[in-house]
C-alpha positions in Angstrom: 0.2 0.1 -0.2 1.6 3.0 -1.3 2.1 5.8 1.5 -0.5 8.0 -0.1 -3.3 5.5 0.2 -2.4 4.9 3.7 -3.0 8.8 4.0 -6.4 7.9 1.9 -7.6 5.8 4.9 -5.9 7.2 7.7 -8.2 10.0 6.8 -11.5 8.1 6.6 -11.5 6.2 9.4 -10.2 9.8 11.0 -14.4 10.5 9.6 -16.7 11.1 12.3 -19.9 9.3 11.8 -21.9 12.0 10.3 -19.3 13.0 7.2 -19.0 9.3 5.9 -23.0 9.1 4.0 -22.0 12.6 2.4 -18.0 11.1 2.1 -20.0 8.1 0.5 -21.6 10.2 -2.3 -19.0 12.2 -3.1 -16.6 9.4 -3.5 -19.5 8.1 -5.8 -19.9 10.8 -7.9 -16.0 10.5 -8.8 -16.1 7.0 -9.6 -19.5 7.0 -12.2 -19.8 10.8 -12.5 -23.5 11.5 -13.8 -23.8 11.2 -17.9 -23.9 13.4 -19.7 -23.3 13.8 -24.3 -20.3 16.1 -23.8 -18.5 13.4 -20.7 -19.1 9.9 -22.6 -16.3 10.2 -24.6 -12.5 11.8 -23.7 -10.2 12.1 -26.7 -6.0 12.3 -26.5 -4.6 12.9 -30.5 -1.4 12.2 -29.9 0.8 15.7 -30.3 3.3 14.6 -33.2 7.1 14.8 -32.6 9.2 17.7 -33.4 5.7 20.4 -33.5 5.6 22.9 -31.6 3.2 21.7 -29.3 5.6 18.3 -28.9 8.4 20.5 -27.1 6.3 22.8 -25.6 5.1 19.7 -23.5 8.4 18.0 -23.1 9.6 21.7 -21.2 6.8 21.4 -18.9 7.9 18.4 -18.2 11.5 19.1 -17.3 9.8 22.6 -15.6 8.0 20.0 -13.4 10.9 17.2 -12.9 13.0 20.0 -12.1 10.4 21.1 -9.3 9.8 18.0 -7.9 13.7 16.8 -7.9 14.1 20.4 -5.5 11.6 20.2 -3.4 12.9 16.6 -3.1 16.4 17.8 -2.1 15.0 20.5 -0.1 12.8 17.5 2.2 15.9 15.1 2.3 17.9 18.3 3.6 15.9 19.4 6.0 14.5 16.1 7.4 18.2 14.3 7.2 20.7 17.1 6.4 22.8 16.2 8.8 22.4 12.9 8.8 23.8 12.7 5.3 26.2 15.4 6.4 27.8 12.5 8.6 27.5 9.7 6.7 29.5 11.2 3.6 26.2 10.6 0.9 25.8 13.2 -1.7 22.9 14.7 -1.2 22.4 14.9 -5.4 23.2 10.7 -5.5 19.6 10.9 -3.4 18.1 12.8 -4.8 18.1 10.5 -7.7 15.8 7.9 -6.1 12.7 6.7 -4.6 11.9 8.2 -1.3 9.2 8.2 0.6 8.4 9.5 4.6 5.5 9.0 6.8 4.7 11.2 10.3 2.1 10.2 12.3 -0.2 12.7 13.9 2.6 15.1 14.2 5.5 13.1 15.5 8.8 13.0 13.3 8.7 9.7 11.7 10.2 7.5 9.7 12.3 8.3 6.1 13.2 5.9 3.8 15.4 6.5 0.1 17.1 3.6 -1.9 18.9 4.7 -5.0 21.9 2.4 -6.8 25.8 3.9 -7.6 26.7 2.0 -10.3 26.4 -1.3 -9.3 26.3 -0.7 -5.6 22.2 -0.7 -4.3 22.1 2.0 -1.2 19.3 2.5 1.6 18.9 5.1 3.9 16.4 4.5 6.6 15.4 6.8 9.9 12.9 5.9 12.8 12.2 6.9 16.1 12.5 4.4 19.0 11.5 5.0 22.6 11.7 8.5 21.0 16.0 7.6 20.1 16.8 8.6 15.9 17.4 5.4 14.9 19.8 5.9 10.9 20.5 3.0 9.3 23.4 3.3 6.1 22.5 -0.6 3.9 25.1 -0.7 0.7 24.6 -4.5 -0.8 26.7 -5.3 -4.0 27.5 -8.6 -5.5 31.7 -9.6 -5.1 34.1 -8.8 -8.7 36.5 -11.7 -7.2 33.7 -14.5 -5.8 29.8 -15.2 -6.2 28.8 -13.8 -2.8 27.0 -11.2 -2.4 28.5 -8.2 0.4 25.6 -6.6 2.3 26.9 -3.8 4.7 24.5 -1.9 7.4 25.9 1.3 9.6 23.1 2.5 11.6 23.6 5.3 13.9 21.9 6.9 16.8 22.7 9.8 18.4 25.2 8.9 20.7 27.4 5.9 18.5 27.4 4.7 15.1 28.6 0.8 14.3 29.5 -1.2 10.8 28.9 -4.5 10.2 29.7 -6.3 6.8 27.7 -9.6 6.5 29.2 -12.5 3.0 26.4 -14.2 1.5 27.8 -17.1 -1.2 25.1 -17.0 -4.1 
């Protein structure tokens, strides 16, 4: 279940009993719109490659991607900037991967981001355990010398930092 879907489920669970019927009506109207001659069919005309419209669409897409990357970098910096600095991770590399955040009732929650650097898979995660932040940084790759998986995990807490490596034959 995606974070957005979880958030929607959470919001529905928090709805007051008297709001349930109007919410169901709203959802049903969205899923089954009233019939009208104008809404019976939606047609998407293809845009010819190399046309002015295609160039404008591509420019809008690039701008949207740049805005998304900037927002993601800002959230990463705000959420775990000190951790990224402490681990010596390039913020631009993190921004290339998939990231997710979750929080519960205004309290700090968890953050997870995974990305590849060449053939090395990386995952950075933060979560709270008894109101103490725990950070895990995992790196995983296949050894070039032998058929084995190298898995390294580094755990950071406010007062300690420990790294372990696990080698698994494959």
